[in-house]
Backbone bond lengths (Angstrom), bond angles and torsions (degrees), N, CA, C in turn:
res aa  C-N    CA-C-N  psi(-1)  N-CA   C-N-CA  omega(-1)  CA-C   N-CA-C  phi
1 M - - - 1.432 - - 1.525 111.01 -
2 A 1.331 116.18 130.77 1.616 124.27 -172.22 1.468 106.29 -70.08
3 D 1.318 115.57 145.69 1.474 120.46 166.66 1.607 114.19 -81.37
4 Y 1.300 115.75 -39.26 1.441 116.26 170.91 1.593 109.34 -155.05
5 A 1.324 112.54 162.32 1.493 116.50 178.28 1.594 105.15 -135.00
6 I 1.217 112.64 158.17 1.508 115.61 168.13 1.671 106.63 -113.53
7 I 1.221 105.78 128.41 1.582 112.80 -176.08 1.500 109.98 -119.49
8 E 1.317 115.60 159.02 1.460 123.20 -179.41 1.614 103.89 -112.05
9 H 1.248 116.69 130.55 1.505 121.89 172.38 1.398 113.46 -157.13
10 G 1.351 119.97 132.65 1.456 126.57 -173.14 1.431 114.61 50.42
11 G 1.346 121.96 39.15 1.404 123.71 178.09 1.498 116.90 81.34
12 K 1.259 116.96 1.94 1.381 123.97 -177.38 1.589 111.17 -120.51
13 Q 1.329 114.38 156.01 1.450 119.79 173.53 1.472 112.73 -112.64
14 Y 1.449 113.64 140.90 1.491 117.42 -175.24 1.489 106.55 -133.86
15 R 1.311 115.20 145.12 1.506 123.53 178.23 1.478 106.72 -103.18
16 V 1.330 116.53 105.21 1.459 121.76 -177.90 1.570 118.26 -112.92
17 S 1.222 116.64 149.90 1.450 123.60 173.43 1.617 107.49 -129.10
18 P 1.373 116.00 156.82 1.424 116.69 175.21 1.559 112.91 -53.73
19 G 1.385 118.59 129.92 1.428 118.67 179.17 1.496 109.98 99.97
20 D 1.364 121.35 -13.26 1.419 118.39 -179.96 1.579 113.99 -72.66
21 V 1.269 117.42 153.67 1.517 122.63 175.07 1.509 107.62 -113.32
22 L 1.334 117.21 125.33 1.415 118.57 -178.07 1.603 109.57 -125.48
23 L 1.309 112.30 162.41 1.450 118.11 172.60 1.487 108.34 -117.11
24 V 1.258 116.46 110.61 1.535 123.22 -174.35 1.466 112.62 -119.43
25 E 1.404 117.37 152.52 1.475 118.16 -176.26 1.504 111.25 -63.22
26 R 1.256 118.25 148.01 1.404 123.26 176.29 1.444 111.49 -81.37
27 T 1.381 120.44 103.22 1.349 126.28 -178.28 1.575 114.05 -111.07
28 A 1.329 118.01 -21.41 1.374 124.11 174.84 1.591 110.49 -88.22
29 A 1.365 112.86 173.55 1.403 120.62 178.92 1.564 103.98 -70.17
30 D 1.391 114.30 178.58 1.445 119.56 -179.50 1.440 113.52 -56.66
31 L 1.409 116.40 117.04 1.386 124.14 178.69 1.537 107.22 -110.39
32 K 1.367 120.99 135.91 1.426 124.27 179.82 1.627 108.10 -89.11
33 P 1.231 115.02 161.28 1.415 120.35 178.78 1.561 108.11 -68.41
34 G 1.457 109.64 129.43 1.455 118.34 -169.98 1.483 117.43 104.22
35 D 1.380 113.78 -23.13 1.463 121.54 178.79 1.556 108.02 -61.13
36 P 1.305 120.72 146.11 1.416 125.93 171.59 1.581 115.92 -75.48
37 M 1.296 113.30 147.31 1.375 112.88 178.06 1.617 105.68 -142.02
38 L 1.293 113.84 126.87 1.535 117.08 -172.21 1.555 107.90 -110.97
39 F 1.348 113.76 128.61 1.485 121.50 174.10 1.465 109.22 -105.74
40 D 1.495 116.17 107.43 1.409 120.67 179.34 1.348 122.19 -91.44
41 H 1.477 114.22 -9.31 1.409 123.08 -174.85 1.437 108.12 -90.17
42 V 1.384 115.74 76.61 1.530 120.75 178.00 1.564 110.51 -93.29
43 V 1.318 110.19 122.06 1.559 111.49 -173.81 1.633 105.93 -93.72
44 M 1.373 116.13 -28.44 1.499 120.69 -173.76 1.506 114.34 -155.83
45 L 1.249 119.39 133.47 1.416 132.22 -178.26 1.495 110.47 -113.51
46 S 1.335 121.56 135.19 1.438 127.80 173.61 1.592 108.46 -126.78
47 A 1.330 112.64 123.57 1.542 117.45 172.30 1.462 105.77 -134.06
48 G 1.245 116.61 110.26 1.533 116.85 176.29 1.505 111.22 67.72
49 D 1.300 115.56 -120.90 1.404 122.98 178.60 1.569 111.89 -94.68
50 S 1.278 114.81 -15.94 1.510 116.32 -178.02 1.521 114.20 -89.98
51 V 1.343 113.37 141.98 1.552 116.57 -176.63 1.537 102.34 -128.95
52 R 1.267 116.47 131.79 1.497 120.89 176.16 1.567 107.38 -117.47
53 V 1.363 111.96 116.51 1.427 119.30 -176.02 1.426 108.38 -105.57
54 G 1.349 123.55 130.50 1.401 121.59 -174.13 1.569 112.75 -90.44
55 S 1.143 119.18 166.65 1.613 124.69 179.38 1.472 105.89 -135.31
56 P 1.213 122.54 83.61 1.511 132.70 -10.63 1.513 112.89 -80.77
57 L 1.291 114.66 -25.23 1.562 118.59 -172.54 1.505 109.93 -119.48
58 V 1.435 119.10 146.77 1.464 122.24 175.20 1.522 104.47 -76.94
59 E 1.380 110.92 133.96 1.443 119.42 -177.26 1.589 111.59 -74.92
60 G 1.251 115.73 128.54 1.505 124.06 179.42 1.449 118.73 73.88
61 A 1.323 117.52 11.94 1.453 122.01 179.41 1.426 112.83 -97.61
62 A 1.203 121.21 141.34 1.485 134.12 177.95 1.428 116.97 -145.33
63 V 1.317 119.56 151.69 1.442 124.45 167.78 1.470 115.65 -119.05
64 R 1.413 117.15 117.27 1.318 125.28 -178.67 1.584 112.42 -88.53
65 S 1.333 114.40 130.62 1.434 119.26 -179.11 1.510 111.13 -143.01
66 S 1.312 118.00 169.96 1.469 116.19 175.41 1.552 108.35 -137.50
67 V 1.331 110.31 149.95 1.428 117.84 -171.44 1.530 110.19 -77.10
68 I 1.359 119.23 134.81 1.431 122.80 -177.24 1.570 105.02 -102.31
69 A 1.343 117.52 -43.36 1.484 115.15 179.25 1.587 105.18 -159.27
70 A 1.342 113.07 163.84 1.494 120.64 174.39 1.554 104.32 -107.00
71 E 1.299 117.79 123.14 1.479 123.36 179.57 1.429 116.59 -122.49
72 R 1.249 117.39 172.11 1.535 120.53 174.56 1.521 105.39 -130.80
73 G 1.389 112.66 139.12 1.464 121.81 178.65 1.552 112.80 -69.75
74 P 1.264 116.95 -176.96 1.471 124.63 176.18 1.507 112.47 -68.44
75 K 1.352 118.32 150.16 1.527 118.63 -180.00 1.515 105.33 -78.82
76 L 1.342 119.76 130.09 1.368 126.11 176.11 1.535 106.32 -105.08
77 I 1.319 116.36 138.16 1.435 123.37 175.00 1.561 108.20 -102.94
78 I 1.286 115.52 128.83 1.427 125.36 171.64 1.521 111.29 -108.63
79 F 1.356 117.46 115.95 1.408 122.73 179.06 1.436 109.07 -120.68
80 K 1.374 111.78 135.10 1.562 116.13 178.42 1.457 105.75 -129.97
81 K 1.289 116.11 139.03 1.476 126.46 -176.21 1.504 112.96 -144.60
82 K 1.351 121.45 137.41 1.351 125.98 176.91 1.573 104.78 -111.95
83 L 1.333 115.90 122.88 1.509 118.88 -177.46 1.478 114.07 -61.86
84 R 1.398 119.14 132.45 1.401 124.45 177.29 1.578 114.40 65.95
85 K 1.252 119.42 14.28 1.514 114.96 -179.86 1.494 109.73 -119.40
86 G 1.309 117.31 -6.10 1.505 109.89 176.00 1.505 110.85 93.27
87 Y 1.331 122.04 -7.34 1.466 128.87 -168.27 1.467 106.40 -90.05
88 R 1.490 115.64 113.40 1.401 116.06 172.08 1.642 105.89 -136.98
89 R 1.365 116.44 136.67 1.440 116.63 -176.32 1.517 98.20 -133.12
90 T 1.340 117.03 140.88 1.491 126.26 171.95 1.414 114.12 -127.03
91 N 1.314 122.60 116.41 1.518 125.96 177.29 1.470 108.10 -126.10
92 G 1.264 113.54 165.37 1.442 121.42 176.68 1.516 110.18 -138.33
93 H 1.337 110.30 158.96 1.542 120.76 178.51 1.491 112.97 -144.36
94 R 1.280 121.80 146.68 1.363 128.34 -174.83 1.610 100.62 -142.23
95 Q 1.287 120.37 119.21 1.452 123.89 -178.16 1.600 108.58 -90.83
96 N 1.262 111.95 146.98 1.497 121.25 -178.80 1.568 107.34 -98.08
97 Y 1.313 121.90 136.56 1.448 124.96 179.73 1.483 114.84 -133.68
98 Y 1.174 116.08 157.41 1.522 122.37 167.65 1.554 104.96 -114.42
99 R 1.395 113.86 133.17 1.556 115.52 165.37 1.461 105.65 -96.09
100 V 1.365 113.87 130.24 1.540 118.53 -172.57 1.489 105.84 -130.94
101 R 1.302 115.40 153.78 1.495 121.53 175.98 1.583 103.99 -115.14
102 V 1.334 110.83 132.94 1.432 117.63 -178.31 1.599 106.21 -82.02
103 E 1.353 117.43 126.13 1.322 120.82 179.05 1.510 117.20 -98.49
104 A 1.338 117.83 -46.43 1.472 118.37 175.53 1.589 107.30 -153.17
105 I 1.406 108.97 156.88 1.334 118.07 176.20 1.578 108.64 -113.22
106 E 1.443 118.80 117.56 1.300 121.43 -169.83 1.538 105.47 -106.73
107 A 1.274 118.29 131.49 1.543 127.57 -175.31 1.496 109.74 -115.92
């Protein structure tokens, strides 16, 4: 059993161990609390003194987790302006997230 793994999800990398709680980008369809979520883009595995680094991914490795909740991030305001031209644009963005609990690292 691995101590920790480094996974890729949503363009970001996360260092995870069994029992960790993460906030990851919502890339799958609507998942309910308790639904399983599998991360198969494992970049590195560490078990004791041995470390396996993928090129680019570790073969046969996966991280099993379950969804705790679906959340939304803070609202971000995007404001554009061009000086002395009368150009002003306001946009907003709010990212969707899943809060997940890592259950096991399979190697």
